[in-house]
N, C-alpha and C positions, 0 to 999 in steps of 0.2 A: 353703557355707563357714560362714555365720553359724550354721546349724543345728549343724554340727560344733563350732563354738566354744562354743555354749551347752551342748552335751552334754559337752564336756571339763570346763567349770566345774562342772556338776551332778555329774559323776563324781567330781571332786576334793573336793567338799563331802561326798559320801557317804563317801569314803575317810577324811576327817579325823574325822567322827563315829564311824565304825567303829573306827578306831585309838584314839581318845580313850576310847571305852567299853571297849575291851580293857584299858586301864591300870586302870580301876576294877573291872570285873567280874573280871578276872584276879586282882587283889588280894584281892577278896572270896573267890574260889574257893581261893586259896592261903593265906589267913589262918590257918586252923586248922592247916595243915601247918607253917607257920612257927612256930607256938606249940607244936609238938610233938604236935599232934592228928592227926586222920584227914582232913585236907584234901587238896587236889590238889598233888602234887609238880610243880614247874615243868619238870623234865625229862620227866616223863610227859605233861604238858600239851603241851609242845613236840612230842613224838612223835605225840600224837593230832592235833595241828593238821596236821602234815606228812602223815601217813598219810591222814587224812580228806580233806584237800584234793587229795592225789594221786589217791585213788580217784575223787573227784568229776570232776576235770578229765580224767582218762584216759577214764572212761566217757562223759562228755559229748562230748568231741572225737571219740571213736570212733564213737559212735552217730550223731552229726551229720555225720560225715566232715569235720571242720574241722581235723584235724591235718595240717599241711603236711609235705612230704618234707624230711628233714634229712640232711645228709651226716655222715660220721664226724667230720669237723672241727667241724661245728656242734654235735654231741653233746658233744665235749670242751669247747667253749666254754660250752655250757649247763651242763655239770657244774661247771665253775669258777664260773659265776655263781650256781649253787645254793648253793655254800658261803657266799658273801657274802650273797645275798638271802634265803636260807631258813635253812640250818643255823645259822650264827653269828648272824644277825640275830634270828631268833625265840628261840633258846636264851638268848642274852645278855640280851635284853629281859626275858624271864620270870624268869630267875634274879636280875637286878638289881631288878626290880619287887618280888620277894619281900622284899627288904631295904631298900627305900626307899618313899617315898610315890607315889601315882598322879600327883599334881601335879608332883612333881619329875621323874618318868619322862617325862611329857608335855612338860614344859618343855625337857628335855635333847633331846628329839626335834626341837625347833625349831632346834637347831644343824645339822641336816642340810643346809640350803641353804649354810651357810658351809663346812662340810666338803666338800660337793659342788663348790663353786667351787675350794677348795684342791686337791682331787684332780684337777680339770680342769686346773689349772695344772701339777701334777706330771706329768700325762699329756700335756702340751703341747697341750691342746685350747684353752686360754686363756692369756693373758699375765698375769704378776703385775703388779698395779697398786697404787697407794697406797690407793685405796678398799678393795680386796680385803684387803690386809694389815692395814688399820685395822679392817675388819669382823671379820677372823679374830682379831685381838688382843682386841677387845671381847668377842667370844663366848667366847674362852678364859678371860678374867677372870671372866665370868659362871659358866662351868662350874666354875672353881676355888672361887668363892664357894659354889656349891651342893654340890660334893663335899668341900670342905675341903682343907686343906694338911697340917696337923699331925694332926688327928683325921679321917681320911678316911671319908666315907660310901661304904662299899664298893659298895652297891647302885647309887648314882648314878654311881660310876666305871664299873661294868659296863655301865650303860645308855649311857654316853658311848661306849664301845667299840662298842656296837650301832649307834649313829648313824653312826660312821665306816664300819662294814661296810655299812650300807644306802646311804650316800653313794657308796661305791665301786661298788655294784651299779647305782645310778642312772646314773652316768657311763658304765660299761662296757656296760650292757644296752640303751641307747637305740637304737643302730644295729642290734643283733640283733633287737630288737622290730620296728623298721621293716621289716627284711627278711623275717623269718619270720612276723610277726603276733603279737599279744598272747597269744592263746589257746595257740598252739603253744609259745611261750616259757614261759608260766606252767605249762602242763602238764608240760613236761620238767623245769623246775627243781624243782617240787614232787616229782616222781617220783624225781629224783636225790637231792634232800634227804632224803626218807623212807628211801631205801636206805642212804645213807651214815651217817645218824644212827641207824639201827636197832640196831647193836651196843650203843650206849649207851642209846638210848631205850626199846627193847622190854623189857628186864629191869626198868627203872624203872616202866614202864607196867603190866606184869604184877603187880608187887609192890604198886603203889599203887592200881590200879583196883578191887581187891577190897574196898577200904575206902570207896569213893565212896558218898555218900548220893544220894537223888533230887535234892536241891538241887545237889550237886556235878555230877552228870550234866547238869543243865539249864544250868549255867554253862559247862561244857565244850562242850556242843552249840552254845551261842550263840557262843562264841569260835571254834569251827571254822567255823560258817556265816557270821557277819557280819565280824569283823575278819580273817578268813582268806580264805574263798572269795570273798565279795563284794568286800572291800576290795582284794585283789590283782588281781582281774579288772578292776575299775574303774581302778586305778592303772596297770596295764600298758597298758590301752586308751588312757588319757589320755596316758601317756608316749610312746606311738607317734605321737600326733597333736599334740604340743606340745613345749616345751623342758624340759630338766631343771630349769631355774630356776623356771618356772611351777609345775611339779609340786611342787617343794619350798617355794615361797612359801606354799602352802596349809597347810603343816605348822604355821604360826604360830597357827592357830586351835585347835589341839589342846589347849594348856594351859587355855584358857578353857572349853572343853567339859568337859574332865577335872576342872577345879576345881569346876564346877557339879555334876557327877555325884558327885564325892568329898564335897562338902559335903552333898548331898541323901542319899546312901547311907551315908557313913561318918562324917559330922559333922566332917570335917577342915577346920580354919580355914586361912587363907592366912597364913604366917609372914612376918616382916620379912625374914629371910634369903632367902626365896623371891622376895619383891618386888624386893630388890636384884639378885639373880641374874637375874631376868626383865628388869630394866632394861638390864643389860649385854648379855645375850644378844639381846634384841629390837633393841637399838641396832645391834649387830653385823650381824644379819640385814638390817636396813633399809639399812645402808651397802652390803652386798654385793649385795642384789637390785636396788638402784637404780643400781648403777654402770653406765657404758657398756659395751657388748659389746666384748670384746677377744679374739676368736677368732683363733688363729694361723694363718698360711698353711701349707699343707701343704709338707713338705720335698721337694725335687726329687731 
């Protein structure tokens, strides 16, 4: 049991480093495109991530005979989860990242524990309590500070939608992962995600990939391998052996890692607005993740 506990924590640290690096390396890869140059289009990058991960997981699970049997109902559920956890999650994050800073994108990812708790209440998995509502309110204030109210940071707003989609995936996927196993779930959701996104993603990839430089290809390869294949594998494995709250608590370290990488690679300073937003968001997260458990009783 202790070995599994340590493995869960190590896996979650790997996930946060991988996702934080995605914010910076993805920004670098897309920077020329955002300026009208020949960089990487976020839609093309999202398609490459989905297709690359799908090919890897399908080949790996087939060769190792690790893919569990799934019913037609299971496949329908997994297809639905793929929309939240893969298609919308990855596309919204990359499109939002193109228009905002890596630190802002990573900080907004910290709202995932709060949104996860709120969605758990909506799904009647938990009860609404004063700490939960307080934490949600604090986090929302932080999000509004970061996104703006009158002059909206569209990129930050899009990344916020990404966090809501991923929170929904975490709440809804946990039981499926426990029943079918992490590798089976990840394989199917990436396969479904690549297929459903193909009508939009393939044309963008074909048009954009012809302009990629060797540097662009290196960044794309890194994003497919580390923040996609490795991060999703570790996250799904840990989610199947722990609680959604523990998995999302670790998201809090992403802004720190992203800030260090953004400062080192992009020379981006930490602004006063970011500090104020971080104070509200982290306070909200702290209130939510330290609240007493309030799991509702199953209805008769």
